[in-house]
All heavy atoms as an XYZ file, in Angstrom:
915
protein
N      -6.793     11.594     20.077
C      -6.441     12.867     19.505
C      -7.209     13.120     18.206
O      -7.697     14.193     17.996
C      -4.928     12.877     19.254
C      -4.422     14.135     18.624
S      -4.390     15.445     19.814
C      -3.820     16.778     18.841
N      -7.297     12.085     17.360
C      -7.976     12.254     16.099
C      -9.478     12.457     16.314
O     -10.075     13.267     15.612
C      -7.768     11.017     15.229
N     -10.033     11.795     17.294
C     -11.462     11.977     17.554
C     -11.742     13.372     18.057
O     -12.761     13.973     17.719
C     -11.946     10.925     18.560
C     -11.994      9.518     18.018
S     -13.071      9.371     16.571
C     -14.621      9.736     17.292
N     -10.842     13.907     18.874
C     -11.017     15.265     19.406
C     -10.960     16.258     18.256
O     -11.813     17.172     18.163
C      -9.948     15.570     20.476
C     -10.004     17.033     20.875
C     -10.115     14.681     21.675
N      -9.987     16.120     17.389
C      -9.859     17.032     16.251
C     -11.071     16.917     15.327
O     -11.582     17.934     14.851
C      -8.562     16.719     15.502
C      -8.240     17.656     14.341
C      -8.134     19.094     14.846
C      -6.967     17.254     13.662
N     -11.520     15.718     15.102
C     -12.678     15.525     14.234
C     -13.913     16.176     14.854
O     -14.704     16.810     14.167
C     -12.901     14.025     14.017
C     -13.991     13.738     12.990
C     -14.078     12.305     12.686
N     -12.863     11.890     11.990
C     -12.488     10.661     11.784
N     -13.209      9.678     12.230
N     -11.402     10.361     11.140
N     -14.055     16.037     16.162
C     -15.211     16.614     16.853
C     -15.145     18.143     16.779
O     -16.164     18.817     16.595
C     -15.245     16.136     18.293
C     -16.587     16.365     18.943
C     -16.667     15.634     20.232
N     -16.915     14.231     19.938
C     -17.249     13.342     20.874
N     -17.335     13.696     22.117
N     -17.506     12.104     20.551
N     -13.931     18.718     16.949
C     -13.776     20.153     16.861
C     -14.130     20.645     15.490
O     -14.809     21.665     15.288
C     -12.337     20.574     17.254
C     -12.059     22.000     16.856
C     -12.130     20.370     18.712
N     -13.693     19.904     14.460
C     -13.993     20.288     13.076
C     -15.481     20.212     12.789
O     -16.047     21.087     12.121
C     -13.228     19.409     12.109
C     -11.722     19.661     12.060
C     -11.040     18.655     11.157
C     -11.441     21.069     11.596
N     -16.142     19.182     13.298
C     -17.577     19.069     13.074
C     -18.339     20.154     13.799
O     -19.307     20.708     13.288
C     -18.066     17.678     13.523
C     -17.612     16.526     12.618
C     -18.088     15.194     13.213
C     -18.137     16.676     11.226
N     -17.919     20.493     15.033
C     -18.549     21.591     15.763
C     -18.320     22.906     15.057
O     -19.183     23.755     14.981
C     -18.041     21.660     17.193
C     -18.556     20.510     18.020
O     -19.549     19.883     17.687
N     -17.898     20.229     19.117
N     -17.131     23.102     14.524
C     -16.819     24.341     13.795
C     -17.644     24.452     12.523
O     -18.062     25.526     12.130
N     -17.914     23.332     11.905
C     -18.733     23.339     10.698
C     -20.189     23.698     11.036
O     -20.847     24.397     10.288
C     -18.678     21.972     10.056
C     -19.190     21.922      8.676
C     -18.952     20.576      8.065
N     -18.643     20.746      6.669
C     -18.596     19.783      5.819
N     -18.746     18.544      6.227
N     -18.321     19.994      4.556
N     -20.678     23.216     12.150
C     -22.042     23.523     12.570
C     -22.151     25.006     12.922
O     -23.134     25.650     12.644
C     -22.430     22.675     13.769
N     -21.080     25.572     13.505
C     -21.091     26.985     13.882
C     -21.031     27.848     12.633
O     -21.656     28.912     12.565
C     -19.919     27.300     14.821
C     -20.101     26.625     16.163
C     -19.762     28.785     15.029
C     -18.902     26.698     17.065
N     -20.302     27.396     11.611
C     -20.134     28.202     10.410
C     -21.434     28.459      9.705
O     -21.573     29.467      9.030
C     -19.136     27.539      9.463
O     -19.718     26.370      8.917
N     -22.419     27.581      9.859
C     -23.688     27.833      9.196
C     -24.405     29.017      9.828
O     -25.192     29.689      9.188
C     -24.588     26.590      9.258
O     -24.844     26.255     10.617
N     -24.098     29.304     11.103
C     -24.721     30.459     11.749
C     -23.871     31.712     11.508
O     -24.300     32.811     11.832
C     -24.879     30.217     13.255
O     -23.600     30.085     13.858
N     -22.638     31.537     11.008
C     -21.791     32.701     10.683
C     -20.925     33.159     11.812
O     -20.445     34.287     11.804
N     -20.629     32.343     12.809
C     -19.859     32.773     13.975
C     -18.345     32.682     13.731
O     -17.611     33.458     14.265
C     -20.234     31.940     15.175
N     -17.882     31.713     12.970
C     -16.440     31.526     12.817
C     -16.006     31.719     11.370
O     -16.448     30.955     10.503
C     -16.078     30.094     13.295
O     -14.752     29.860     13.016
N     -15.165     32.685     11.072
C     -14.737     32.906      9.691
C     -13.811     31.803      9.190
O     -13.788     31.511      8.004
C     -14.038     34.251      9.725
C     -13.642     34.462     11.144
C     -14.645     33.720     11.965
N     -13.017     31.166     10.079
C     -12.122     30.112      9.650
C     -12.909     28.887      9.244
O     -12.607     28.239      8.262
C     -11.100     29.788     10.774
C     -10.215     30.994     11.029
C     -10.285     28.568     10.408
C      -9.264     30.825     12.195
N     -13.909     28.544     10.010
C     -14.674     27.329      9.738
C     -15.591     27.494      8.522
O     -16.107     26.508      8.014
C     -15.521     26.958     10.954
N     -15.779     28.728      8.029
C     -16.657     28.915      6.861
C     -16.002     28.406      5.590
O     -16.693     28.036      4.643
C     -16.972     30.406      6.688
C     -17.957     30.902      7.704
C     -18.204     32.402      7.541
O     -17.576     33.065      6.741
N     -19.157     32.895      8.307
N     -14.731     28.349      5.553
C     -14.012     27.886      4.376
C     -14.267     26.381      4.204
O     -13.991     25.594      5.075
C     -12.524     28.144      4.540
O     -11.768     27.302      3.768
N     -14.810     25.976      3.056
C     -15.067     24.587      2.794
C     -13.787     23.770      2.599
O     -13.758     22.580      2.793
C     -15.975     24.409      1.583
C     -17.392     24.862      1.880
O     -17.775     24.881      3.063
O     -18.104     25.230      0.902
N     -12.718     24.427      2.157
C     -11.481     23.714      1.914
C     -10.754     23.376      3.223
O      -9.822     22.605      3.229
C     -10.554     24.509      1.020
O     -10.193     25.716      1.689
N     -11.174     23.968      4.328
C     -10.527     23.736      5.610
C     -10.729     22.297      6.094
O      -9.804     21.609      6.452
C     -11.064     24.722      6.656
C     -10.411     24.572      7.994
C      -9.085     24.914      8.172
C     -11.113     24.100      9.075
C      -8.486     24.767      9.398
C     -10.536     23.970     10.328
C      -9.222     24.305     10.482
N     -11.953     21.809      6.016
C     -12.246     20.461      6.528
C     -11.682     19.385      5.592
O     -11.020     18.470      6.072
C     -13.774     20.311      6.767
C     -14.089     18.881      7.153
C     -14.247     21.270      7.805
N     -11.907     19.412      4.300
C     -11.321     18.354      3.448
C      -9.815     18.321      3.473
O      -9.226     17.283      3.324
C     -11.852     18.664      2.048
C     -13.072     19.466      2.277
C     -12.826     20.249      3.530
N      -9.150     19.443      3.672
C      -7.701     19.461      3.707
C      -7.182     18.656      4.867
O      -6.154     17.994      4.775
N      -7.876     18.696      5.997
C      -7.431     17.901      7.133
C      -7.919     16.460      7.075
O      -7.321     15.595      7.681
C      -7.932     18.559      8.434
C      -7.200     19.831      8.814
C      -7.818     20.423     10.076
C      -5.743     19.584      9.048
N      -8.969     16.207      6.341
C      -9.509     14.849      6.279
C      -8.557     13.906      5.572
O      -8.637     12.694      5.766
C     -10.865     14.849      5.619
O     -10.724     15.191      4.262
N      -7.669     14.434      4.769
C      -6.741     13.535      4.047
C      -5.779     12.843      4.995
O      -5.232     11.805      4.681
C      -5.980     14.297      2.989
C      -5.008     15.304      3.575
C      -4.286     16.028      2.495
N      -3.563     17.110      3.132
C      -2.773     17.928      2.537
N      -2.603     17.782      1.242
N      -2.182     18.892      3.159
N      -5.560     13.388      6.211
C      -4.688     12.741      7.157
C      -5.347     11.546      7.855
O      -4.687     10.744      8.424
C      -4.218     13.755      8.236
C      -3.367     14.841      7.647
C      -3.822     16.143      7.632
C      -2.114     14.565      7.115
C      -3.026     17.145      7.106
C      -1.326     15.561      6.601
C      -1.782     16.864      6.571
N      -6.626     11.489      7.785
C      -7.388     10.437      8.513
C      -7.858      9.353      7.582
O      -8.360      8.333      8.050
C      -8.561     11.035      9.248
C      -8.170     12.074     10.233
C      -8.513     13.400     10.056
C      -7.400     11.756     11.314
C      -8.158     14.367     10.958
C      -7.018     12.698     12.241
C      -7.398     14.027     12.062
N      -7.742      9.531      6.298
C      -8.249      8.518      5.368
C      -7.077      7.775      4.730
O      -5.954      8.206      4.766
C      -9.102      9.174      4.283
O      -8.311     10.061      3.548
N      -7.393      6.615      4.146
C      -6.365      5.820      3.466
C      -6.037      6.476      2.116
O      -6.857      7.206      1.570
C      -6.872      4.414      3.252
C      -6.988      3.617      4.514
C      -7.303      2.180      4.236
C      -7.297      1.388      5.505
N      -7.524     -0.002      5.279
N      -4.882      6.174      1.621
C      -4.444      6.753      0.358
C      -5.249      6.135     -0.774
O      -5.845      5.076     -0.654
C      -2.939      6.511      0.153
O      -2.709      5.134      0.095
N      -5.184      6.802     -1.920
C      -5.918      6.330     -3.074
C      -5.299      5.025     -3.553
O      -4.091      4.824     -3.469
C      -5.831      7.383     -4.197
N      -6.128      4.101     -4.065
C      -5.588      2.827     -4.540
C      -4.713      3.030     -5.767
O      -4.929      3.938     -6.542
C      -6.842      1.998     -4.858
C      -7.916      3.018     -5.072
C      -7.562      4.192     -4.209
N      -3.760      2.118     -5.924
C      -2.857      2.212     -7.081
C      -3.619      1.796     -8.351
O      -4.476      0.927     -8.317
C      -1.678      1.254     -6.882
C      -0.602      1.810     -6.014
C      -0.796      1.963     -4.636
C       0.622      2.167     -6.541
C       0.190      2.483     -3.844
C       1.635      2.674     -5.750
C       1.400      2.823     -4.377
O       2.393      3.328     -3.610
N      -3.255      2.399     -9.439
C      -3.885      2.114    -10.711
C      -3.286      0.845    -11.319
O      -3.957      0.085    -11.988
C      -3.708      3.305    -11.662
C      -4.353      3.018    -13.000
C      -4.269      4.571    -11.035
N      -2.008      0.588    -11.006
C      -1.310     -0.540    -11.607
C      -1.734     -1.837    -10.954
O      -1.806     -1.926     -9.724
C       0.216     -0.337    -11.436
C       0.973     -1.542    -11.972
C       0.654      0.909    -12.137
N      -2.060     -2.840    -11.767
C      -2.404     -4.155    -11.232
C      -1.108     -4.856    -10.825
O      -0.146     -4.913    -11.555
C      -3.107     -4.978    -12.306
C      -3.526     -6.347    -11.823
C      -4.180     -7.128    -12.961
C      -4.624     -8.481    -12.492
N      -3.556     -9.317    -11.981
N      -1.135     -5.363     -9.592
C       0.081     -5.989     -9.082
C       0.028     -7.478     -9.329
O      -0.925     -8.156     -8.954
C       0.231     -5.729     -7.568
C       1.438     -6.422     -7.004
C       0.278     -4.253     -7.286
N       1.042     -7.963     -9.991
C       1.215     -9.406    -10.247
C       2.575     -9.813     -9.730
O       3.286     -9.024     -9.076
N       2.949    -11.038    -10.009
C       4.259    -11.548     -9.546
C       5.421    -10.737    -10.108
O       6.308    -10.338     -9.373
C       4.392    -13.040     -9.838
C       3.386    -13.829     -8.980
C       5.812    -13.530     -9.568
C       3.369    -15.305     -9.247
N       5.436    -10.403    -11.412
C       6.604     -9.610    -11.940
C       6.694     -8.235    -11.313
O       7.790     -7.792    -10.937
C       6.340     -9.511    -13.422
C       5.362    -10.594    -13.757
C       4.574    -10.834    -12.501
N       5.556     -7.508    -11.165
C       5.563     -6.197    -10.576
C       5.990     -6.220     -9.119
O       6.731     -5.376     -8.627
C       4.194     -5.530    -10.697
C       3.761     -5.229    -12.095
C       3.100     -6.398    -12.799
O       2.803     -7.416    -12.122
O       2.844     -6.316    -14.015
N       5.537     -7.251     -8.402
C       5.861     -7.397     -6.988
C       7.365     -7.612     -6.822
O       8.016     -6.923     -6.029
C       5.087     -8.574     -6.393
C       5.393     -8.820     -4.944
C       4.837     -8.022     -3.953
C       6.221     -9.862     -4.575
C       5.127     -8.274     -2.638
C       6.519    -10.105     -3.247
C       5.943     -9.285     -2.268
N       7.929     -8.556     -7.593
C       9.352     -8.866     -7.473
C      10.213     -7.695     -7.937
O      11.300     -7.461     -7.398
C       9.696    -10.128     -8.227
C       9.023    -11.421     -7.712
C       9.443    -12.593     -8.574
C       9.381    -11.671     -6.266
N       9.762     -6.988     -8.943
C      10.476     -5.790     -9.410
C      10.495     -4.728     -8.305
O      11.515     -4.077     -8.103
C       9.799     -5.211    -10.658
C      10.590     -4.141    -11.367
C      11.800     -4.715    -12.066
O      11.845     -5.874    -12.464
N      12.822     -3.901    -12.205
N       9.383     -4.581     -7.571
C       9.316     -3.644     -6.478
C      10.202     -4.018     -5.311
O      10.760     -3.176     -4.632
N      10.306     -5.327     -5.045
C      11.163     -5.814     -3.958
C      12.632     -5.502     -4.255
O      13.364     -5.008     -3.399
C      10.936     -7.316     -3.709
C      11.966     -7.868     -2.743
C       9.538     -7.557     -3.166
N      13.057     -5.796     -5.477
C      14.434     -5.525     -5.863
C      15.399     -6.528     -5.216
O      15.016     -7.604     -4.786
N      16.641     -6.150     -5.128
C      17.670     -7.002     -4.504
C      17.985     -8.263     -5.283
O      18.460     -9.246     -4.721
N      17.755     -8.264     -6.578
C      18.060     -9.437     -7.404
C      16.950    -10.471     -7.431
O      17.089    -11.532     -8.051
N      15.848    -10.214     -6.721
C      14.751    -11.202     -6.640
C      14.025    -11.315     -7.979
O      13.464    -12.380     -8.282
C      13.763    -10.768     -5.509
C      12.601    -11.696     -5.396
C      14.512    -10.677     -4.201
N      14.065    -10.260     -8.782
C      13.343    -10.276    -10.044
C      13.907    -11.327    -11.021
O      13.283    -11.627    -12.028
C      13.368     -8.881    -10.706
C      14.703     -8.272    -10.924
C      15.230     -7.483     -9.715
O      14.502     -7.287     -8.728
O      16.376     -7.062     -9.800
N      15.046    -11.935    -10.713
C      15.608    -12.984    -11.548
C      14.761    -14.274    -11.464
O      14.882    -15.138    -12.328
C      17.047    -13.290    -11.114
N      13.922    -14.386    -10.467
C      13.142    -15.599    -10.277
C      11.695    -15.462    -10.760
O      10.848    -16.301    -10.412
C      13.102    -15.958     -8.773
C      14.453    -16.076     -8.172
N      15.326    -17.129     -8.481
C      15.114    -15.287     -7.293
C      16.458    -16.955     -7.810
N      16.359    -15.857     -7.081
N      11.413    -14.487    -11.582
C      10.048    -14.258    -12.061
C       9.510    -15.455    -12.822
O       8.409    -15.942    -12.525
C       9.973    -12.974    -12.953
C       8.625    -12.859    -13.600
C      10.270    -11.744    -12.125
N      10.257    -15.963    -13.764
C       9.782    -17.067    -14.598
C       9.545    -18.317    -13.740
O       8.519    -18.995    -13.918
C      10.793    -17.363    -15.687
N      10.440    -18.595    -12.831
C      10.309    -19.778    -11.969
C       9.072    -19.685    -11.078
O       8.298    -20.634    -10.967
C      11.546    -19.938    -11.121
C      11.623    -21.189    -10.307
C      12.835    -21.225     -9.388
C      14.117    -21.126    -10.159
N      15.301    -21.197     -9.317
N       8.847    -18.524    -10.478
C       7.710    -18.351     -9.579
C       6.385    -18.346    -10.336
O       5.392    -18.858     -9.849
C       7.882    -17.085     -8.728
C       8.964    -17.129     -7.673
C       9.127    -15.793     -7.011
C       8.639    -18.197     -6.641
N       6.384    -17.736    -11.530
C       5.128    -17.729    -12.316
C       4.772    -19.119    -12.780
O       3.584    -19.489    -12.802
C       5.259    -16.785    -13.498
C       5.045    -15.339    -13.125
C       4.935    -14.449    -14.353
O       5.605    -14.725    -15.381
O       4.176    -13.476    -14.267
N       5.755    -19.936    -13.137
C       5.452    -21.286    -13.605
C       5.051    -22.222    -12.492
O       4.159    -23.033    -12.619
C       6.629    -21.866    -14.418
O       7.728    -22.048    -13.551
N       5.732    -22.119    -11.331
C       5.453    -23.032    -10.212
C       4.280    -22.593     -9.335
O       3.454    -23.384     -8.973
C       6.694    -23.185     -9.342
C       7.871    -23.841    -10.063
C       7.592    -25.277    -10.433
O       6.916    -25.968     -9.685
O       8.091    -25.694    -11.506
N       4.239    -21.315     -8.991
C       3.175    -20.827     -8.117
C       1.986    -20.329     -8.929
O       0.838    -20.675     -8.638
C       3.693    -19.696     -7.168
C       4.735    -20.338     -6.227
C       2.586    -19.062     -6.395
C       5.352    -19.391     -5.265
N       2.256    -19.520     -9.944
C       1.218    -19.118    -10.888
C       0.410    -17.904    -10.486
O       0.223    -17.024    -11.285
N      -0.079    -17.826     -9.264
C      -0.975    -16.758     -8.877
C      -0.303    -15.851     -7.835
O       0.412    -16.366     -6.942
C      -2.257    -17.363     -8.293
C      -3.334    -16.344     -8.007
O      -3.291    -15.272     -8.653
O      -4.181    -16.586     -7.148
N      -0.535    -14.568     -7.911
C       0.068    -13.627     -6.976
C      -0.435    -13.865     -5.542
O       0.343    -13.783     -4.581
C      -0.201    -12.190     -7.415
C       0.325    -11.143     -6.484
C       1.658    -11.074     -6.199
C      -0.548    -10.284     -5.848
C       2.138    -10.107     -5.344
C      -0.068     -9.323     -4.977
C       1.277     -9.251     -4.715
N      -1.735    -14.178     -5.409
C      -2.277    -14.420     -4.063
C      -1.636    -15.669     -3.435
O      -1.457    -15.724     -2.210
C      -3.779    -14.570     -4.115
C      -4.430    -13.229     -4.418
O      -3.926    -12.183     -4.018
N      -5.536    -13.258     -5.156
N      -1.301    -16.655     -4.237
C      -0.612    -17.850     -3.720
C       0.802    -17.503     -3.267
O       1.306    -18.067     -2.291
C      -0.582    -18.958     -4.754
C      -1.930    -19.592     -4.974
C      -1.822    -20.717     -5.994
C      -3.185    -21.309     -6.306
N      -3.067    -22.361     -7.335
N       1.436    -16.564     -3.990
C       2.782    -16.133     -3.579
C       2.715    -15.407     -2.245
O       3.613    -15.571     -1.394
C       3.381    -15.212     -4.647
C       4.754    -14.618     -4.308
C       5.810    -15.726     -4.200
C       5.176    -13.595     -5.327
N       1.655    -14.643     -2.017
C       1.529    -13.903     -0.761
C       1.389    -14.810      0.443
O       1.781    -14.435      1.553
C       0.340    -12.944     -0.820
C       0.499    -11.751     -1.737
C      -0.767    -10.915     -1.735
C       1.690    -10.900     -1.338
N       0.855    -16.007      0.274
C       0.668    -16.924      1.414
C       1.668    -18.075      1.397
O       1.516    -19.012      2.184
C      -0.784    -17.467      1.480
C      -1.754    -16.332      1.715
C      -1.121    -18.218      0.218
N       2.649    -18.000      0.497
C       3.664    -19.065      0.448
C       4.520    -19.065      1.676
O       4.796    -18.023      2.256
C       4.554    -18.868     -0.797
O       3.825    -19.034     -1.961
N       5.004    -20.242      2.038
C       5.891    -20.384      3.176
C       7.333    -20.538      2.666
O       7.573    -20.794      1.509
C       5.506    -21.621      4.016
C       4.068    -21.622      4.481
C       3.938    -20.800      5.724
N       2.555    -20.778      6.169
C       2.197    -20.988      7.416
N       3.106    -21.243      8.316
N       0.934    -20.910      7.747
N       8.253    -20.451      3.606
C       9.659    -20.479      3.248
C      10.069    -21.860      2.710
O      10.909    -21.960      1.825
C      10.536    -20.071      4.440
O      11.889    -19.989      4.004
C      10.443    -21.060      5.581
N       9.455    -22.916      3.194
C       9.801    -24.257      2.736
C       9.450    -24.448      1.267
O      10.175    -25.046      0.492
C       9.132    -25.330      3.611
C       9.603    -26.735      3.410
C      11.093    -26.841      3.706
C       8.848    -27.691      4.329
N       8.286    -23.902      0.862
C       7.847    -23.996     -0.532
C       8.857    -23.234     -1.417
O       9.247    -23.736     -2.485
C       6.471    -23.408     -0.683
C       5.990    -23.229     -2.089
C       4.975    -24.230     -2.427
C       4.433    -23.948     -3.835
N       3.741    -25.067     -4.363
N       9.253    -22.050     -0.996
C      10.227    -21.273     -1.776
C      11.605    -21.951     -1.787
O      12.308    -21.875     -2.795
C      10.328    -19.847     -1.222
C       9.075    -18.995     -1.281
C       9.308    -17.662     -0.596
C       8.585    -18.813     -2.696
N      11.942    -22.624     -0.706
C      13.223    -23.333     -0.662
C      13.210    -24.499     -1.624
O      14.208    -24.782     -2.314
C      13.470    -23.825      0.762
C      14.838    -24.452      0.968
C      15.058    -24.790      2.408
C      16.460    -25.322      2.604
N      16.749    -25.594      4.016
N      12.085    -25.210     -1.749
C      11.976    -26.333     -2.664
C      12.088    -25.869     -4.124
O      12.491    -26.643     -5.000
C      10.670    -27.057     -2.447
C      10.666    -27.883     -1.206
C       9.336    -28.615     -1.028
C       9.338    -29.424      0.268
N       8.062    -30.098      0.502
N      11.708    -24.608     -4.385
C      11.835    -24.068     -5.724
C      13.274    -23.648     -6.052
O      13.554    -23.320     -7.194
C      10.906    -22.862     -5.882
C       9.414    -23.138     -5.822
C       8.629    -21.862     -5.895
C       9.010    -24.080     -6.934
N      14.162    -23.657     -5.039
C      15.549    -23.379     -5.268
C      15.927    -21.900     -5.121
O      16.968    -21.488     -5.617
N      15.137    -21.108     -4.407
C      15.477    -19.733     -4.137
C      16.485    -19.614     -3.016
O      16.375    -20.318     -2.015
C      14.221    -18.930     -3.779
C      13.421    -18.335     -4.922
C      12.733    -19.392     -5.726
C      12.445    -17.313     -4.423
N      17.479    -18.761     -3.171
C      18.469    -18.573     -2.076
C      17.803    -17.981     -0.842
O      16.760    -17.335     -0.918
C      19.487    -17.602     -2.660
C      19.195    -17.502     -4.114
C      17.819    -17.995     -4.337
N      18.445    -18.157      0.279
C      17.904    -17.730      1.580
C      17.625    -16.223      1.590
O      16.570    -15.779      2.060
C      18.879    -18.087      2.688
S      18.305    -17.614      4.321
N      18.559    -15.427      1.087
C      18.384    -13.958      1.103
C      17.153    -13.558      0.298
O      16.391    -12.670      0.719
C      19.636    -13.321      0.521
C      19.634    -11.816      0.555
C      20.958    -11.274     -0.007
C      20.962     -9.772      0.000
N      22.198     -9.233     -0.521
N      16.936    -14.187     -0.842
C      15.783    -13.840     -1.677
C      14.486    -14.322     -1.045
O      13.457    -13.631     -1.136
C      15.967    -14.438     -3.082
C      17.088    -13.818     -3.832
N      17.492    -14.277     -5.076
C      17.911    -12.780     -3.544
C      18.498    -13.533     -5.505
N      18.766    -12.638     -4.582
N      14.502    -15.496     -0.393
C      13.329    -15.968      0.301
C      12.915    -14.977      1.390
O      11.738    -14.653      1.560
C      13.575    -17.341      0.928
C      13.675    -18.457     -0.055
C      13.582    -19.809      0.611
N      14.479    -20.016      1.743
C      15.654    -20.635      1.678
N      16.100    -21.082      0.507
N      16.390    -20.811      2.748
N      13.915    -14.500      2.154
C      13.653    -13.575      3.229
C      13.034    -12.279      2.696
O      12.084    -11.747      3.274
C      14.938    -13.237      3.995
C      15.370    -14.261      4.977
C      16.620    -13.788      5.659
C      16.917    -14.547      6.914
N      18.121    -14.038      7.592
N      13.574    -11.755      1.602
C      13.059    -10.516      1.028
C      11.604    -10.721      0.546
O      10.750     -9.870      0.800
C      13.926    -10.059     -0.142
C      15.233     -9.364      0.217
C      16.077     -9.158     -1.020
C      14.921     -8.031      0.879
N      11.338    -11.824     -0.132
C       9.999    -12.076     -0.644
C       9.011    -12.193      0.502
O       7.938    -11.592      0.481
C       9.988    -13.352     -1.535
C      10.743    -13.080     -2.846
C       8.552    -13.797     -1.817
C      10.944    -14.302     -3.696
N       9.370    -12.958      1.532
C       8.457    -13.156      2.654
C       8.255    -11.852      3.438
O       7.126    -11.556      3.894
C       8.968    -14.247      3.579
C       8.975    -15.645      2.938
C       9.677    -16.624      3.865
C       7.572    -16.108      2.606
N       9.299    -11.075      3.589
C       9.178     -9.805      4.334
C       8.235     -8.850      3.606
O       7.328     -8.264      4.210
C      10.575     -9.167      4.456
C      10.594     -7.814      5.111
C      12.051     -7.369      5.253
C      12.203     -5.941      4.827
N      13.580     -5.483      4.919
N       8.440     -8.687      2.319
C       7.595     -7.760      1.559
C       6.202     -8.298      1.298
O       5.242     -7.521      1.181
C       8.273     -7.344      0.253
C       9.325     -6.308      0.474
C      10.665     -6.667      0.622
C       9.013     -4.959      0.609
C      11.647     -5.729      0.867
C       9.976     -4.018      0.835
C      11.292     -4.388      0.980
O      12.238     -3.446      1.216
N       6.028     -9.622      1.261
C       4.705    -10.203      1.131
C       3.894     -9.901      2.380
O       2.704     -9.565      2.308
C       4.796    -11.713      0.906
N       4.541     -9.991      3.562
C       3.820     -9.671      4.791
C       3.430     -8.205      4.828
O       2.303     -7.845      5.173
C       4.693    -10.023      6.008
C       4.063     -9.610      7.289
N       2.970    -10.257      7.836
C       4.361     -8.614      8.138
C       2.644     -9.664      8.958
N       3.478     -8.674      9.157
N       4.374     -7.321      4.441
C       4.079     -5.887      4.421
C       2.958     -5.574      3.445
O       2.106     -4.734      3.710
C       5.329     -5.096      4.037
C       6.356     -5.006      5.118
C       7.500     -4.126      4.662
C       8.505     -3.931      5.763
N       9.534     -2.974      5.393
N       2.928     -6.286      2.311
C       1.869     -6.039      1.320
C       0.505     -6.502      1.860
O      -0.480     -5.813      1.694
C       2.198     -6.809      0.031
C       1.197     -6.564     -1.069
C       1.342     -5.469     -1.916
C       0.113     -7.402     -1.267
C       0.415     -5.227     -2.938
C      -0.806     -7.174     -2.268
C      -0.653     -6.084     -3.101
O      -1.559     -5.843     -4.075
N       0.476     -7.677      2.506
C      -0.772     -8.171      3.065
C      -1.334     -7.252      4.105
O      -2.551     -7.010      4.179
C      -0.560     -9.560      3.681
C      -0.504    -10.703      2.708
C      -0.624    -12.019      3.431
N       0.196    -12.133      4.599
C       1.399    -12.706      4.677
N       1.923    -13.221      3.590
N       2.074    -12.779      5.788
N      -0.481     -6.700      4.947
C      -0.912     -5.809      6.038
C      -1.280     -4.431      5.505
O      -2.088     -3.723      6.105
C       0.196     -5.702      7.092
C      -0.149     -4.712      8.192
C       0.465     -7.076      7.716
N      -0.735     -4.059      4.350
C      -1.054     -2.764      3.764
C      -0.030     -1.685      4.047
O      -0.283     -0.505      3.889
N       1.160     -2.076      4.433
C       2.220     -1.112      4.735
C       3.120     -0.787      3.526
O       3.837      0.192      3.560
C       3.126     -1.640      5.860
C       2.447     -1.814      7.200
C       3.427     -2.434      8.211
C       1.962     -0.476      7.718
N       3.062     -1.595      2.494
C       3.935     -1.404      1.347
C       3.246     -1.841      0.089
O       2.426     -2.772      0.073
C       5.194     -2.240      1.541
C       6.146     -2.186      0.413
C       7.097     -1.212      0.174
C       6.276     -3.108     -0.669
N       7.772     -1.504     -0.990
C       7.302     -2.647     -1.509
C       5.606     -4.299     -1.006
C       7.675     -3.322     -2.664
C       5.975     -4.967     -2.137
C       7.001     -4.478     -2.972
N       3.529     -1.132     -0.993
C       3.074     -1.517     -2.341
C       4.192     -1.210     -3.309
O       4.924     -0.215     -3.123
C       1.832     -0.736     -2.752
C       0.611     -1.246     -2.105
C      -0.598     -0.653     -2.772
N      -1.727     -1.510     -2.479
C      -2.446     -2.143     -3.403
N      -2.195     -1.942     -4.655
N      -3.404     -2.935     -3.071
N       4.348     -2.018     -4.335
C       5.384     -1.693     -5.342
C       5.010     -0.421     -6.075
O       3.839     -0.165     -6.338
C       5.358     -2.899     -6.294
C       4.122     -3.656     -5.991
C       3.675     -3.263     -4.620
N       5.997      0.373     -6.345
C       5.762      1.650     -7.026
C       5.410      1.414     -8.470
O       5.963      0.507     -9.127
C       6.975      2.548     -6.943
C       7.240      3.045     -5.562
C       8.319      4.042     -5.578
N       8.469      4.571     -4.259
C       8.973      5.746     -3.992
N       9.349      6.529     -4.961
N       9.084      6.183     -2.748
N       4.543      2.246     -8.988
C       4.206      2.146    -10.399
C       5.344      2.674    -11.230
O       5.950      3.712    -10.904
C       2.946      2.953    -10.675
N       5.705      1.979    -12.284
C       6.788      2.414    -13.160
C       6.322      3.628    -13.926
O       5.227      3.648    -14.447
C       7.178      1.297    -14.090
N       7.160      4.665    -14.011
C       6.755      5.856    -14.783
C       6.624      5.523    -16.271
O       7.433      4.782    -16.818
C       7.896      6.845    -14.534
C       9.065      6.028    -14.112
C       8.483      4.791    -13.437
N       5.603      6.035    -16.871
C       5.342      5.806    -18.293
C       6.243      6.705    -19.111
O       6.235      7.927    -18.954
C       3.868      6.072    -18.629
C       3.614      5.852    -20.123
C       2.978      5.200    -17.805
N       7.073      6.097    -19.999
C       7.980      6.867    -20.816
C       7.269      7.242    -22.106
O       6.651      6.431    -22.769
C       9.227      6.056    -21.132
C      10.048      5.755    -19.898
C      11.303      4.980    -20.222
C      12.096      4.720    -18.963
N      13.271      3.928    -19.243
N       7.371      8.526    -22.451
C       6.684      9.009    -23.651
C       7.515      8.849    -24.883
O       8.667      8.710    -24.930
C       6.342     10.484    -23.471
């Protein structure tokens, strides 16, 4: 479906140079639809262990100091297994939340929201 729509838009753009289609002449028509096919803009906020755990919520942010001292790096947290987190003394519910959101983050389905800047 996306390829068909893209092909129609490209054909409409080629026709607009000859002046046949008034709708396709609008330059804002094509970029407006292209936003549905492209990935979203990257977040400005750098994601670390505290930001990640704050985004997960559910009381997991209480373990920030422990995870930063033992694991240290955010990328190591993303590939941590449940046994490693269990040895650190995290409760089962918190381990599940961390592992669930770590998988979503790796795949690109979820990112922690940027905290609004207070003036």
